[in-house]
N, C-alpha and C positions, 0 to 999 in steps of 0.2 A: 504494500500500500504506500502510495506516494505521500511523504510528510507535507504538511501545509507549508506554503511559501512564507518565508520569513522576510519581513520588511525592515529597512534600515530605521524607519521611524514608526512608532506605534500609531495606529489609527486613533482618532479622538476618543472612541468608546473604549479603547484599550489602555488609554493613558492612566498612569498611576494617580490615585487621589492625592490632592494637595495635603501637605502636612498640617496646614492650618485649617481648623474646623470652623473658623469664624465666618459669618455670613458676609458676602461682598457688600461694599458700600453702595448705597442708592445714589447714583449720580445726579438724578433729578432733584433730590433733597439737597445735596451739596450745592448744586447750581442755584436752587431757590434761595438758600441761605446767603450765598455770595451776592445775589442780586439785591436781597433786602439790605445787606450791609452797605452796598453801594448807595442805596437810597438813604441810609442813615448818614453816610458821609455827605451826600448831597444836601440833606436837611440842615446839617450844621454849617455847610458852606453858605446856604441861603440865609441863615440867621446872621452870618457875618456881614452880609451886604444889605439885608432887608431891615435890620433892627427890630425884627419881630421874633421875640424869644430871648433867651439868656445864653450867652456864650462868652468865652474868654476875650475875644476881639470883635469889635464892630467897626466896620470901615466907614469913615466919614467921606462925604457928607451923607446925612440921612436922606434916603430917596424920597421923591415926591409921593403924595398919597396914591395916585393911580398905579405907580410902580409897586408901592407897598401892598396895595390890595391884590395885585397879581401874585406877589410872593405869598401873601396870606392865604390866597386860594390854593396855591400849590402845596404849601406847608401844611395847611389844614387837612388836605386829602392824604398826604403822606402819614401824618400823625394818626389818621383814622384807622389805619390797618397794619402798618409795618411792624410795630413793636408787638402788637397783639398776635400777629402771625408768627413771630419768633418764639413767643411764649407758647403758642399752640404746638409748634414743631417740637419744642423741648418736652412738652407735656405728653405728647403722643408716645415718645420713647421712654418716658419715666417708668411706666408700668413694667416693661421688660427688664429695665435696669434694676429696679427694686426687687423683682422676683429672682433675678440672677445673683445678686449680691447680698440680699437681706438688708434690713433697716440700718444697722450699724455701719456696715461697709459702704452702703449706698450713700449715707450722709458723710462719711469720711472722704469718699471719693469726690463728692460734690463740694465739700469744704476746700479740698486741695485745688480743684479745677476752677471754682468760682470765687471763693473768698480770698485766696492768696493773691491772685492777680488784682483784685479790687484793693487789697491792703497795700500792695506795692504801688498802685496808682496813687492812693491817698497819701502815703508816706514819702514817695519819691517823685513821681511824675507831676502831680499837681503842684507841690511846692516849687519844683524846677520851672514849671510854666509861669507861675505867679511871680516868684522872686527873681528867677534867672532870665527868662525870655522877655517877660513883660516889664521887668525892672521896677516892680512895685516895692519900694523900700530902699533905704540907704544900705550899701554893701556892708558897712560896719554893723548895722543892726539886724542883718538877716539872720545870724545864728540865734539872737535873742527872740526874734519873731518866730523862727521855726520851733524853738523850745516852747514858746507860749502856744503855738499852733498844736503841738502834741499834748502838752500837759493840760491845756484847757479843753481838750476834746474837740477842737474845731476841725481836726482832720476827718472826723466822721462825716462832715458835710462836704468834704473835698473829693467825693467819689466820681464827680463828673459823669462821663458817659458810661462808667462802670456801675451805675445804679442798677442797670439791668441784671448784672450777675448777682448782686446782693438780693434783689427782689426774687430772682430765680432760686437762690438758695433758701430764702424764707418759704417760698412755695414748696420746695422740696421737703423742708422740715415738716410743714403742715401735712403734706401728702403722706410722708412716712408715718407720722403720728396717727393719722386717720386709719391707715392700713394696719397699724399695730394695735390700735384700740378697737377696731371693728374688723375682725378677720372675715373672709368671705364665708357665705353660708354653705357653699358646696366646696368640695375639694378641688374642683376644676374652675379656676377663675376665667373670666372672659378675657381673651387675648386680643391684642391689636390686630387689625387686618394684615393679611400676609404681605402686602406691599410695604408695610411699615416695619416689618420685623428686621431690625438692624441693630444688633448689640454694639458695634463699634462706635455709633454716633455719640452715645452718652456713657 
């Protein structure tokens, strides 16, 4: 009997399974999040020139009212959905992440990924922007102002755009607490739709 022909390269169905068992990333989710982040950058750039909202720098002169109303229309529509959509995307994957890690590891991982960047921003980046780049304060007094900024607790209000990560961590704590205090009635919890099953995201 003639042995089957051997090929130099295995056919796709004959390829060895990947060593990693993690599900592949959902490209459309990554693209959607990238697009929303671009809208966030655009939003803050608009605040710089429109004087509608609060930001580190506002470019002079203040635009006339017709221009400001155009900015207000655009910024209002962005504010209506983009941050809520980011919270929604994070919430969709929180269930799988909590099931996989358990409440303690889930919150520990969230604290590292969400709170540490926010703390670095409040302690380093925000003071650098205010005292260094914007030059608010005499150079000799900067160390004293920074010491007061820390000891008086004013650094807590210096989270800037990182408020999102702090809010997301707070929501994660509430979510884990609800799941801990009110376990599911059945052994099989309702899972997210198959198209959302992506452990690497969170």
